[in-house]
C-alpha positions in Angstrom: 0.3 0.3 0.5 1.5 3.3 -0.8 1.4 6.3 1.0 -0.8 8.3 -0.8 -3.7 5.3 -0.6 -2.7 5.1 3.3 -3.2 8.7 4.1 -6.6 8.1 1.9 -8.1 5.3 3.8 -7.2 7.1 6.9 -9.1 10.3 6.4 -12.2 8.3 5.5 -11.7 5.9 8.4 -11.3 9.2 10.4 -14.8 11.0 8.7 -16.8 7.8 9.2 -16.0 7.5 12.7 -16.9 11.3 13.4 -20.3 11.2 11.3 -21.1 7.9 13.6 -20.5 10.1 16.7 -22.4 13.3 15.0 -24.9 10.9 14.3 -25.1 9.0 17.7 -25.1 12.8 19.3 -27.6 14.3 16.7 -30.2 11.0 17.8 -29.9 11.6 21.4 -30.1 15.2 21.0 -33.4 16.1 23.0 -36.5 17.7 21.3 -37.3 20.9 21.0 -39.4 22.5 24.0 -42.8 23.5 22.9 -43.7 27.5 22.4 -46.5 28.9 21.3 -46.0 31.1 18.3 -46.0 34.7 18.5 -49.6 36.2 18.1 -50.5 39.1 15.8 -50.9 41.6 19.1 -49.6 40.3 22.1 -51.5 41.5 25.6 -50.1 41.9 28.9 -50.8 38.1 29.9 -49.2 36.2 26.7 -46.2 36.0 28.4 -47.6 34.1 31.1 -49.5 31.6 29.5 -47.9 28.6 30.9 -47.2 25.7 28.8 -47.1 22.9 31.4 -50.0 24.2 33.6 -52.4 26.4 31.0 -55.4 27.9 33.3 -54.6 26.2 36.6 -58.0 27.6 37.7 -60.8 24.6 39.0 -62.9 25.4 35.9 -66.1 24.9 37.2 -66.8 27.4 40.1 -70.3 26.0 40.5 -69.7 22.3 41.3 -66.6 21.7 42.8 -64.7 19.0 43.9 -61.4 19.2 45.9 -59.4 16.4 44.0 -58.6 16.5 40.2 -56.5 16.5 38.0 -56.1 18.8 34.4 -55.3 17.4 31.5 -54.3 21.2 29.9 -51.0 21.4 28.7 -48.9 20.1 25.3 -50.7 17.0 23.6 -49.9 15.8 20.1 -51.6 17.1 17.2 -52.2 15.9 13.6 -54.9 16.6 10.9 -56.7 13.9 9.2 -59.3 13.7 6.8 -61.8 11.5 9.1 -62.7 10.8 12.3 -62.4 6.5 12.5 -59.2 5.3 12.5 -58.0 6.7 15.5 -53.8 6.9 16.3 -54.6 4.2 18.9 -50.8 4.2 20.4 -49.2 6.1 17.6 -47.3 9.2 17.4 -48.6 12.5 16.4 -46.2 14.9 14.3 -47.1 18.0 15.5 -47.3 19.7 19.5 -50.6 21.7 20.3 -51.1 23.7 23.7 -54.6 22.7 25.3 -57.3 24.7 26.1 -56.2 26.8 23.1 -58.4 27.1 19.7 -56.0 25.7 17.4 -56.1 28.8 15.4 -54.9 30.5 18.0 -51.0 31.8 18.4 -51.3 30.5 22.1 -52.2 26.6 20.4 -48.8 26.6 18.7 -50.7 25.5 15.7 -52.4 28.6 14.0 -54.1 27.6 11.2 -57.6 26.1 10.9 -57.9 22.2 10.5 -61.2 20.7 9.6 -60.7 17.6 11.2 -57.9 17.1 13.7 -56.8 14.5 16.4 -55.6 15.0 19.9 -53.6 12.8 21.9 -51.8 12.2 25.2 -51.4 10.3 27.7 -51.9 10.6 31.7 -52.0 8.5 35.3 -54.3 7.8 37.7 -53.3 9.4 41.1 -53.6 6.4 43.3 -55.8 7.9 46.1 -58.2 7.5 43.7 -58.4 3.8 43.4 -61.7 2.4 44.3 -63.7 5.2 42.5 -65.3 6.5 39.3 -63.2 8.5 37.9 -64.8 11.4 35.3 -63.1 13.1 32.1 -64.7 16.5 31.9 -64.5 19.0 28.9 -64.9 22.5 29.1 -66.0 23.1 25.1 -64.8 21.5 21.9 -66.0 23.3 19.4 -67.8 21.4 17.4 -67.9 18.0 16.9 -65.9 15.4 19.0 -65.2 11.9 19.4 -63.7 10.5 22.5 -61.4 7.4 22.7 -59.0 6.2 26.2 -57.0 3.1 25.8 -58.6 2.8 22.5 -62.3 2.6 23.6 -64.7 5.0 22.5 -66.7 7.0 24.9 -69.0 8.5 22.6 -69.3 11.0 20.4 -70.7 14.6 21.2 -72.1 17.7 19.2 -72.2 21.2 20.3 -69.2 24.1 20.9 -70.5 25.6 23.8 -71.2 23.6 26.6 -69.6 21.3 29.1 -69.9 17.3 28.8 -68.3 14.4 30.2 -67.8 10.8 30.3 -67.0 7.9 33.2 -63.9 6.4 32.1 -63.6 4.1 34.7 -64.4 1.1 33.0 -61.7 2.2 30.0 -58.8 2.4 32.4 -56.0 0.6 33.0 -53.0 0.6 35.7 -49.8 2.9 35.0 -50.3 5.2 31.8 -53.5 6.0 29.6 -53.8 7.3 26.4 -56.7 9.8 25.2 -57.4 11.1 21.9 -60.2 13.2 20.9 -61.5 13.6 17.2 -62.4 16.7 16.1 -64.6 18.0 13.6 -64.7 21.6 12.8 -66.7 22.9 10.0 -67.4 26.0 11.2 -69.7 28.1 8.6 -69.3 25.8 5.8 -72.2 23.8 8.0 -75.2 24.7 9.5 -74.1 24.7 13.2 -74.2 27.3 16.0 -71.0 29.5 15.3 -71.8 32.6 16.3 -69.6 35.2 14.6 -66.8 32.9 13.4 -65.7 32.6 9.9 -63.5 30.5 7.7 -62.9 33.9 5.5 -62.5 35.9 8.4 -63.1 39.8 7.6 -65.3 42.8 8.7 -67.4 42.2 11.6 -66.8 38.6 11.0 -63.7 37.0 12.8 -61.2 34.0 12.6 -62.4 30.3 13.9 -61.6 29.0 17.3 -61.6 24.8 16.2 -61.0 22.3 18.3 -60.3 22.2 22.1 -61.2 25.4 23.5 -61.6 25.3 27.6 -60.3 23.4 30.2 -59.8 19.1 30.2 -59.6 17.6 33.5 -60.0 14.3 35.1 -62.0 13.9 38.9 -62.6 10.9 40.9 -66.3 10.2 42.2 -68.2 7.8 43.7 -70.3 5.6 42.1 -73.9 7.9 42.8 -72.9 11.1 41.9 -73.8 15.2 41.5 -74.1 16.3 38.1 -75.1 19.8 38.6 -76.7 22.0 41.1 -79.6 23.4 39.1 -79.8 26.7 41.9 -83.5 29.2 41.8 -83.0 31.9 44.5 -86.7 32.5 45.6 -86.8 35.4 47.2 -90.3 36.0 47.6 -90.5 32.6 49.3 -87.3 33.4 51.4 -85.1 30.1 50.3 -83.2 28.6 47.7 -85.3 26.2 45.1 -82.1 23.5 44.4 -82.8 20.4 42.3 -79.7 18.3 42.7 -78.9 16.7 39.1 -76.9 13.5 39.7 -75.9 9.9 38.3 -79.3 8.2 39.7 -82.6 10.0 40.6 -84.4 9.6 43.6 -81.1 9.3 45.9 -81.5 11.5 49.7 -78.9 14.7 49.3 -78.2 17.6 52.1 -77.9 20.6 50.8 -76.9 23.5 53.7 -76.0 27.4 52.3 -73.3 29.3 53.8 -72.5 32.9 54.9 -68.9 34.0 56.3 -68.2 30.1 56.7 -71.1 29.6 58.7 -74.3 27.5 57.9 -77.4 29.9 57.9 -79.9 27.4 56.2 -80.2 23.8 55.3 -82.2 21.2 54.3 -82.6 17.8 52.3 -84.2 16.5 49.3 -83.9 14.1 46.9 -81.8 13.7 43.7 -83.6 15.0 40.4 -86.7 16.9 42.5 -86.7 20.6 43.5 -86.1 21.1 47.3 -86.7 24.3 49.0 -83.0 25.3 51.1 -84.6 28.4 53.4 -82.3 31.4 53.2 -83.2 33.9 56.1 -83.3 37.7 55.6 -81.6 37.1 52.9 -79.0 39.7 52.0 -79.6 40.2 47.7 -77.6 40.4 45.3 -77.3 43.5 42.9 -74.6 45.1 40.9 -73.8 47.6 44.0 -74.0 44.4 46.4 -72.5 41.1 44.5 -73.2 39.2 47.6 -72.6 35.4 47.2 -73.9 32.6 49.3 -71.7 29.2 49.3 -73.5 25.9 48.7 -72.4 22.5 50.4 -74.5 19.3 48.9 -73.9 15.8 49.9 -75.0 12.9 48.3 -73.6 9.9 50.2 -69.9 10.1 50.0 -69.7 12.7 47.5 -69.9 16.3 48.4 -69.7 19.3 46.2 -69.4 23.3 46.5 -70.9 25.8 44.8 -72.4 29.1 45.6 -75.4 31.2 44.2 -76.8 35.1 44.6 -80.3 35.7 46.2 -82.0 37.6 43.7 -85.2 38.1 42.0 -85.7 39.4 37.9 -89.0 40.4 36.7 -91.2 43.1 34.9 -93.6 46.0 36.1 -95.3 48.2 35.5 -93.3 51.7 36.6 -93.2 55.3 36.4 -95.7 54.8 33.7 -93.6 52.3 31.5 -93.1 48.7 31.6 -89.8 47.8 33.4 -87.5 45.0 33.7 -86.9 44.8 37.9 -83.8 43.5 39.8 -85.4 42.5 43.5 -88.6 44.0 42.3 -87.0 47.5 41.7 -85.9 49.0 38.2 -82.4 49.5 37.8 -81.7 51.1 34.7 -78.7 48.0 32.5 -76.2 49.7 31.5 -73.8 47.6 29.5 -71.4 46.5 26.4 -71.6 44.5 23.7 -69.1 41.9 25.2 -67.8 39.3 22.6 -64.9 37.8 24.2 -62.1 37.7 21.7 -58.9 37.6 22.4 -55.6 38.2 19.9 -53.8 35.5 21.1 -56.1 33.0 22.4 -59.1 33.8 20.3 -61.7 31.9 21.8 -59.8 31.4 24.9 -58.7 34.5 27.2 -54.6 34.0 27.9 -55.5 33.4 31.8 -57.9 33.8 34.3 -56.6 36.9 35.0 -57.3 38.3 31.4 -60.7 37.0 32.0 -61.5 38.8 35.0 -59.5 41.9 33.5 -62.1 42.6 31.1 -65.1 42.3 33.3 -63.1 44.3 36.2 -62.4 46.8 33.8 -66.6 47.5 32.6 -67.6 47.2 36.3 -64.9 50.3 37.0 -66.1 52.2 34.2 -69.5 52.7 35.4 -71.5 50.1 33.7 -73.7 47.1 35.3 -74.5 45.0 32.5 -72.4 43.2 29.9 -74.3 40.9 26.6 -72.3 38.3 26.0 -72.6 38.6 22.1 -72.9 35.4 20.2 -70.7 33.1 22.3 -71.3 30.9 25.0 -68.0 31.9 27.7 -66.4 29.3 30.5 -67.9 28.9 33.6 -65.2 31.2 35.0 -66.5 33.6 33.0 -69.7 34.3 34.7 -68.1 33.0 38.1 -66.4 36.6 37.8 -69.7 38.4 36.7 -71.4 36.6 39.7 -68.4 38.1 42.2 -68.2 41.3 40.5 -72.0 42.6 40.2 -72.6 42.4 36.4 -76.2 41.5 35.1 -75.7 39.7 31.7 -78.0 39.0 28.7 -77.3 36.1 27.0 -76.8 35.7 23.3 -77.5 31.9 21.6 -74.7 31.6 19.3 -76.1 32.0 16.1 -76.6 30.1 13.0 -75.6 31.6 9.7 -76.6 34.8 8.6 -77.8 35.9 5.2 -79.2 31.8 4.5 -82.0 29.8 5.8 -80.8 26.7 7.7 -81.3 23.0 6.9 -83.7 21.3 9.5 -80.7 19.7 10.6 -79.4 22.8 11.2 -82.5 23.9 13.1 -82.3 21.0 15.1 -78.6 21.2 15.9 -79.4 24.4 17.0 -82.5 24.0 18.9 -80.4 21.2 20.9 -77.6 23.5 21.6 -79.9 26.5 22.8 -81.4 24.2 25.0 -78.0 22.6 26.7 -77.2 26.8 27.0 -80.1 27.3 29.3 -79.9 24.2 31.3 -76.3 24.3 32.0 -76.5 28.1 33.2 -79.9 28.3 34.9 -77.5 28.5 38.0 -75.6 31.8 37.2 -76.4 34.2 39.1 -75.7 37.4 36.8 -78.2 35.9 34.0 -81.2 38.1 33.6 -82.0 37.8 30.2 -82.1 35.2 27.3 -81.3 36.1 23.2 -82.2 33.7 21.5 -81.8 35.2 17.8 -79.5 38.6 16.9 -80.7 40.8 14.2 -82.4 37.8 12.0 -79.2 36.1 12.0 -80.1 32.4 11.2 -83.7 33.1 12.4 -86.4 30.6 12.6 -89.8 30.3 14.1 -88.8 33.0 16.6 -92.3 32.9 18.4 -91.7 29.6 18.9 -88.2 29.7 19.9 -88.9 32.0 22.7 -91.9 30.3 24.0 -89.5 27.3 24.7 -87.2 29.4 26.3 -89.4 30.9 28.7 -90.2 27.5 29.1 -86.8 26.4 30.2 -86.5 29.3 32.1 -89.4 31.1 33.4 -87.3 33.2 36.1 -85.4 35.3 33.6 -86.5 37.7 30.5 -86.5 36.4 27.4 -85.9 38.9 24.2 -86.7 36.8 20.9 -84.7 39.0 18.6 -82.1 41.8 19.3 -82.1 44.0 16.7 -85.5 43.1 15.3 -85.7 46.3 13.8 -83.1 45.6 11.3 -81.1 43.7 9.4 -82.2 39.4 8.7 -84.6 39.5 11.1 -88.0 38.1 10.2 -91.3 40.0 11.1 -91.7 40.6 15.3 -93.7 38.1 16.4 -94.9 39.8 19.4 -94.5 37.7 22.3 -91.1 37.6 24.6 -90.6 40.5 27.4 -88.3 43.0 25.1 -89.1 44.8 22.0 -84.8 45.4 21.3 -83.9 48.1 18.6 -80.7 48.4 17.4 -79.2 51.7 15.8 -76.0 52.9 14.9 -74.2 55.6 15.9 -77.2 55.9 18.1 -78.6 56.4 20.5 -81.8 55.9 19.6 -85.0 53.5 19.1 -87.5 53.1 16.4 -90.1 51.5 18.4 -92.2 52.3 21.6 -92.5 49.9 25.5 -96.4 47.9 25.4 -98.1 46.9 28.3 -96.4 43.4 27.8 -92.6 43.9 26.6 -89.6 45.9 28.0 -87.8 48.9 25.8 -84.1 48.1 25.1 -81.5 49.1 22.7 -79.8 46.3 21.9 -76.5 47.7 20.1 -75.4 51.4 19.8 -72.6 53.5 19.5 -69.6 51.9 17.8 -67.1 54.9 17.9 -64.0 54.3 16.4 -60.3 55.0 17.1 -57.2 54.3 15.3 -53.9 53.6 17.3 -51.0 52.5 15.4 -49.1 49.2 16.5 -52.1 48.4 18.5 -54.5 46.9 15.5 -54.7 43.8 14.1 -52.9 43.6 11.0 -55.2 43.1 8.4 -55.1 47.1 7.1 -58.9 46.4 6.9 -59.7 48.5 10.3 -63.1 50.0 10.4 -65.6 51.3 12.9 -69.3 53.0 12.4 -68.1 56.8 12.8 -64.3 57.4 13.0 -62.6 60.3 15.6 -59.2 61.8 15.1 -58.3 61.8 19.3 -58.4 60.1 22.2 -59.9 63.4 23.9 -62.8 63.6 20.5 -63.5 59.8 20.7 -64.1 60.6 24.9 -66.2 63.8 24.0 -68.4 62.0 21.2 -68.8 59.4 23.7 -69.9 61.6 26.4 -71.7 63.5 24.1 -73.6 60.6 22.5 -74.0 58.6 25.7 -75.8 61.7 27.6 -78.7 61.7 25.8 -80.2 58.2 27.0 -81.6 59.9 29.9 -83.9 61.5 27.4 -84.8 58.0 26.2 -84.9 56.4 29.9 -87.5 59.5 31.1 -89.2 60.4 27.5 -89.8 57.3 26.0 -89.2 54.5 28.4 -86.0 52.7 27.5 -84.8 50.5 30.2 -81.4 49.2 28.8 -78.4 49.9 26.4 -75.7 48.3 25.0 -72.4 50.2 23.7 -70.3 48.4 21.3 -67.6 47.5 22.6 -65.0 46.7 25.4 -62.3 46.4 23.4 -61.4 46.7 19.5 -62.1 42.7 17.9 -59.8 42.2 14.3 -60.8 44.8 11.7 -63.6 46.3 14.4 -61.5 49.2 15.8 -64.9 50.5 18.4 -63.7 49.5 21.8 -62.8 51.5 24.9 -59.7 49.4 25.1 -57.5 48.5 22.2 -57.7 44.5 20.8 -54.6 43.5 23.0 -56.3 45.2 25.9 -52.9 47.6 25.9 -54.3 51.4 25.5 -57.1 53.1 27.4 -58.5 54.7 24.2 -60.5 57.2 26.0 -60.5 59.4 29.3 -61.9 56.7 31.6 -63.0 59.0 34.5 -65.2 61.3 31.6 -66.8 57.9 30.9 -67.6 56.6 34.6 -69.2 60.7 35.2 -71.3 60.2 32.3 -72.4 56.6 33.4 -73.0 58.2 36.9 -75.1 60.6 35.8 -76.8 58.4 33.3 -77.7 55.9 36.4 -78.5 58.5 38.6 -81.0 60.5 35.8 -82.4 56.8 35.7 -83.1 56.7 39.4 -84.7 60.5 39.6 -82.2 61.7 41.8 -80.2 63.7 38.7 -81.8 66.7 36.8 -80.3 68.0 33.6 -79.5 71.8 34.8 -79.5 73.7 32.3 -82.2 72.0 30.1 -85.9 72.3 29.0 -87.8 69.6 30.3 -91.7 68.7 30.3 -93.3 66.8 33.5 -95.0 63.9 32.7 -97.9 62.6 35.0 -96.8 58.8 36.0 -100.5 57.9 37.5 -102.1 55.1 35.6 -104.6 56.2 32.8 -103.7 59.6 33.1 -100.0 59.7 31.3 -101.2 62.2 28.6 -101.6 64.8 31.0 -98.3 67.5 31.8 -97.7 70.1 34.4 -98.1 73.5 32.6 -99.1 77.2 33.8 -102.4 79.0 32.8 -102.6 82.2 34.6 -99.7 81.9 36.9 -101.2 78.4 38.3 -100.0 75.1 38.0 -102.0 72.3 36.6 -101.7 69.7 34.2 -103.7 69.0 31.1 -103.3 66.8 27.9 -100.2 68.0 25.6 -99.7 66.0 22.5 -98.5 66.7 18.9 -100.7 69.0 17.8 -101.2 71.0 21.0 -100.5 74.6 20.2 -97.5 76.5 20.9 -98.7 78.4 23.5 -99.6 75.1 25.5 -96.2 73.2 24.6 -94.1 76.7 26.0 -96.3 76.5 29.1 -95.5 73.0 29.6 -91.7 73.7 29.4 -89.4 74.5 32.0 -85.8 75.2 32.5 -84.4 73.3 35.0 -82.0 75.2 37.1 -80.3 74.9 40.6 -82.1 75.2 43.3 -82.6 78.9 44.6 -82.3 77.9 48.3 -79.9 74.9 48.4 -77.3 74.3 45.3 -77.8 70.5 45.8 -81.7 70.6 44.8 -83.5 72.7 41.7 -85.7 75.3 40.7 -88.1 75.3 37.7 -87.8 78.3 35.5 -91.2 79.0 32.7 -89.7 79.1 29.2 -91.8 81.6 28.2 -91.6 83.7 30.9 -88.0 84.2 31.8 -87.7 85.0 35.9 -91.2 83.1 37.2 -90.9 80.1 39.1 -93.0 77.4 39.8 -93.3 77.7 44.2 -95.3 76.6 46.3 -97.4 79.1 48.2 -99.9 77.8 51.2 -99.0 73.9 49.3 -100.5 75.5 45.5 -98.4 75.6 42.9 -97.8 78.9 41.3 -95.4 80.3 38.5 -94.6 83.4 39.8 -91.8 86.2 39.5 -89.1 86.2 42.9 -91.2 88.2 45.4 -88.7 87.8 48.7 -88.9 86.0 52.2 -89.7 82.6 51.7 -89.8 82.6 47.8 -86.7 80.8 47.2 -87.3 78.0 49.6 -90.9 78.3 48.1 -89.3 77.8 44.6 -87.0 75.0 45.5 -87.3 71.0 45.1 -85.0 67.9 45.8 -85.5 65.0 43.6 -85.8 62.1 44.8 -86.0 58.2 43.5 -90.1 58.1 42.4 -92.0 57.0 45.7 -93.7 54.9 42.5 -90.4 53.0 41.9 -89.4 55.0 38.9 -88.8 58.6 37.5 -88.6 61.4 39.7 -90.6 62.9 43.1 -89.6 66.2 44.3 -89.6 67.0 47.4 -90.3 70.6 48.9 -87.1 72.4 50.0 -89.7 74.8 52.3 -91.6 71.9 53.4 -89.7 68.9 54.0 -91.3 65.6 53.9 -94.2 66.8 51.2 -94.2 66.1 47.2 -94.8 67.9 43.9 -98.1 66.2 43.2 -101.3 66.7 41.0 -104.9 66.4 42.5 -108.1 66.4 40.2 -105.8 68.0 37.6 -104.8 70.8 40.5 -101.2 70.8 41.5 -100.2 70.9 44.9 -97.2 70.2 47.8 -98.7 67.4 50.1 -98.0 64.6 52.5 -98.5 61.0 51.9 -102.3 60.9 51.6 -102.4 57.0 50.6 -104.4 56.1 47.9 -103.0 57.1 44.6 -100.5 59.1 46.6 -97.6 57.6 45.3 -98.1 57.9 41.5 -99.2 61.4 41.3 -95.9 62.7 43.1 -94.2 60.9 40.7 -92.9 62.7 37.4 -91.1 61.3 34.2 -89.2 64.3 33.6 -89.1 64.4 29.5 -87.7 66.4 27.0 -89.2 69.6 26.5 -92.2 70.3 24.4 -90.5 72.9 23.2 -87.1 72.4 22.7 -85.7 76.0 21.8 -85.4 78.0 24.6 -85.3 80.8 22.5 -87.1 82.3 19.7 -86.1 83.1 15.5 -88.8 84.5 13.1 -90.8 81.3 11.0 -90.8 82.7 7.2 -88.9 85.5 7.7 -84.9 86.3 5.8 -82.1 86.8 8.6 -78.5 86.7 8.7 -76.7 85.8 11.6 -73.7 88.4 12.9 -70.9 87.3 14.5 -70.4 88.6 18.0 -67.5 87.8 19.6 -65.7 91.2 20.1 -63.1 92.5 17.3 -65.1 90.5 14.5 -68.6 92.1 14.7 -68.6 92.9 11.0 -68.3 89.0 10.0 -71.4 87.3 9.3 -72.0 84.0 8.4 -72.6 82.6 4.6 -72.1 79.6 2.2 -69.7 79.9 -0.1 -69.5 76.9 -3.2 -71.3 74.9 -0.3 -69.2 75.6 2.6 -70.2 77.3 5.9 -67.9 80.2 6.6 -67.6 83.8 8.1 -66.8 87.0 6.1 -66.8 90.8 5.9 -70.3 91.5 4.3 -72.5 94.5 5.1 -75.4 96.3 2.8 -73.0 97.6 0.3 -71.6 93.9 -0.5 -72.3 92.7 -3.7 -76.1 91.2 -3.9 -74.5 88.0 -4.7 -72.6 87.7 -1.7 -75.5 89.0 0.7 -77.7 86.9 -0.4 -75.3 84.0 0.4 -75.5 85.1 3.7 -79.4 85.3 4.1 -81.2 82.3 5.3 -85.1 82.1 5.6 -85.9 81.0 9.1 -88.0 77.8 8.8 -89.6 75.1 11.7 -87.1 72.3 12.0 -87.1 69.8 9.0 -86.8 66.8 11.7 -88.1 69.0 14.9 -90.9 71.6 14.5 -90.2 73.3 17.7 -86.7 74.0 16.1 -85.6 75.8 12.9 -83.8 74.9 9.6 -82.0 77.9 7.7 -82.6 77.6 3.9 -81.0 79.6 1.2 -82.5 82.3 -0.2 -80.9 82.4 -3.2 -80.6 78.1 -3.4 -84.1 77.8 -2.4 -84.7 73.6 -1.1 -81.2 73.8 -0.1 -80.5 74.0 4.0 -77.7 74.5 6.2 -76.7 71.1 7.4 -73.3 69.6 9.4 -71.5 66.3 7.9 -68.4 65.6 9.9 -69.0 68.3 12.1 -68.4 71.3 9.3 -71.5 73.6 8.2 -72.5 72.6 4.8 -75.3 74.0 2.1 -77.0 71.2 0.6 -80.2 70.0 -0.5 -82.1 67.9 1.4 -82.2 64.0 0.5 -85.2 63.0 2.7 -83.4 61.1 5.0 -83.9 61.3 8.7 -80.0 61.7 9.0 -80.2 64.9 7.0 -83.3 66.5 8.5 -81.9 65.9 11.8 -78.3 67.5 11.1 -80.2 70.3 9.2 -82.3 71.2 12.2 -80.9 73.5 14.9 -82.6 74.5 18.3 -82.4 78.2 19.2 -80.9 78.7 22.5 -80.7 81.9 24.9 -77.0 83.4 23.7 -74.1 81.7 26.0 -72.3 85.1 25.8 -75.2 87.0 26.4 -76.8 90.1 24.3 -79.8 91.5 23.4 -80.7 90.3 20.2 -78.3 87.5 20.1 -78.8 83.9 20.1 -77.2 80.3 20.0 -77.5 77.7 17.9 -77.4 74.1 19.0 -77.4 70.8 16.5 -80.6 68.4 17.3 -78.9 65.8 17.6 -75.5 66.8 18.7 -76.8 67.8 21.8 -73.9 69.7 23.3 -72.8 70.9 20.2 -73.4 74.4 19.2 -72.9 76.6 15.8 -69.6 77.7 16.0 -67.2 80.1 13.7 -63.1 79.4 14.1 -60.5 80.8 11.7 -63.2 82.2 9.3 -64.6 78.3 9.2 -68.2 77.4 10.8 -68.7 74.5 12.8 -70.6 72.4 15.4 -68.4 72.3 18.6 -68.8 71.3 22.0 -66.7 73.1 25.6 -64.8 69.7 25.7 -64.3 68.2 22.5 -61.2 66.6 21.5 -61.2 68.3 17.5 -59.3 71.6 16.9 -62.7 74.0 16.6 -64.0 72.5 20.3 -63.9 74.7 23.6 -61.1 77.5 23.8 -61.6 80.6 25.8 -63.7 82.4 23.2 -66.3 79.8 22.6 -69.5 81.0 24.2 -68.8 84.2 22.0 -68.0 82.4 19.1 -70.6 80.4 19.2 -73.6 83.6 19.3 -75.0 85.2 16.8 -76.6 88.1 15.9 -79.7 88.2 15.1 -80.7 90.2 12.2 -83.1 90.9 9.2 -81.2 89.7 6.2 -78.7 91.6 4.0 -80.0 89.8 0.7 -83.5 90.4 1.2 
């Protein structure tokens, strides 16, 4: 062998040895640790998700056991073409983090699959020996098959309800194998899927397929408790309890505890309701969300739970049918909570995150949340119960825009029944909503009756937004009339003698926050605002209109869209990642407190015009008015005379003798007030002496349960009341006194506090010092101010002259028609004033209607022009341009030291004839 050949062989042998060593190293190297994928947006909790023990909290607070084992964590995963050949004993190619939907970043998969397998191993703790073992699923989207050690336990259909299997007979010693096969067709099939879409976009979102709530094991006895149906019976002073178990007719014992002390106990049998006394019950409400603990024992099986004592109903209160909580009207102020997360989609990354959304809504002053087209986990309802938020619960809809098949309708009805049966025990739920805007709607009247039969203890809203969209004709049953109106707020109908009126959706105000938006590039809102200040001001402005609807139209609940941005929608209080507050939360909370105070009758709108409506049954068409100086009540309607409407209109002023109370100044007799003299009520000017106290009234919650009662400052304990059409100050005389002394303070019959001359040509001169040679005019359609006088060109003088008309949208306000472009009116659009031809829409007519009010800056012959549909906004000039503007808005033309002067105009004869 030559030396060259030897060197070649040596090198080759060395290389083979190195490769063998490397191969050995590579084969024995540990697998790379599992990690979720980066989400499009990161929440404050994304990095707190454990891959070994995600969502470690016991998942079912209403039915707790001390021993349990979570199966959350990393499972094997693989897509499949069918669910008929489970990979028993095999290894799947991928890993998934349970319980996050497979489309979510937290799952580690981050894509959709129609069919899939999950697989993992588990062992049973030695201490469970001799007992039964239950395998529990919080929810799986949509159809699932479950095998343990190759034994098929069953098939479940339904994406929003919990289900369980007794796996005792399938277990073996040591390691056990569980396989879950899932079919998730989303909107390709007629199944309840809510807002999930295979092709997401707009108001439709990324699907949430597969296992999306906690999976866990727990040991039980051979006969075990499966569910606690708790119905608080406030009238009877107890809890009506039905213990659902694996066997009916078994003896059970129930104990109610408060602070660890037993306050009531009773025995009964499984499957049959029995009453557990709760003496001197502390009632649950948003202001006091007190919860009792519950312990139930069936043989050796013992479970814990909780409940709140409260009643839900409806009653005629203050002239309107109202929903009641514990027998009282509580205005239900809420949000449209859709329950989506950019990292976990349907599944909040942590329990703290789940709690956060509800805590923030409660801290903003909301007392209700509408859970929209989704059913949350049991822990979400626990936090709503504990924090004190009433819940309107939607049923997830079938696909919108198409009629479901008979199979789809049957699936929907099955899941609807389960949703109600499995959530009867949730204290916070006060209303069921089977349909939304007609999406997948069928036989709505029958479905509403079905829901009522399944749960007669709560109100039923057959279809939220039945005034719009895909809705079928209103069947007229259920407990609710529910309108949607964007931007709103507004209502299209009135409450009836059997159905409460609510505004199921309004708002949708948006703000871009770069870096905190879903990366589709297609973000939208129903109305966009430029800054956080502008968004806050606009929110406060629209929401401050609710008291007029509450007291004037009988509105009993409202839902703002929405607490957080969701994918393309950017109309939340928070960005989708929960990282940025988009509004000034202090201002929002203050606005909500004012709304709730107005609804319970203790806050009146100082500086606004109101009318007093009688609430006594059969007399609700009568209003307080003055005639000849004496107060009485009279029928007022849309056809009444101008004089009658004005006599029935009053300014709300701070109390003349007590600033925390109120005085009521005649609209058409400035300086004259309602006052009591020898207990009779008159309209009079200040006569000195006791006049200030005699003309001061303190707002109290309506004595009849709704509206406002007005207690005399001069005669405490006596109230403004009507009697045989006369108005007096009286103490409680019994009979109809409480109704007679309760009033609805409604939007005024005459909305303008100042007068313009209808039919006359007028010019409006700037009143701001230094600019009084300028007048309001239109030029190339846009409104502005220019120096125009009697010597100016005729065209310029005509452009600055407007014929005053009765308001297009409200006859007690005004519209301004161009003198040289008949049929064209000044209107606002995106805050800018402009001249345009009416298109006949309600929006145009309202935008072109202005209510004349006393001048903000004062001055004889001056007037301020208030927008009808933006009530806190006035016509104002800024740098020659003309807008509607408000004091505290976020737009460049809002507020400022000259605001009052700039929003004041001198009303004079038209320069253009």
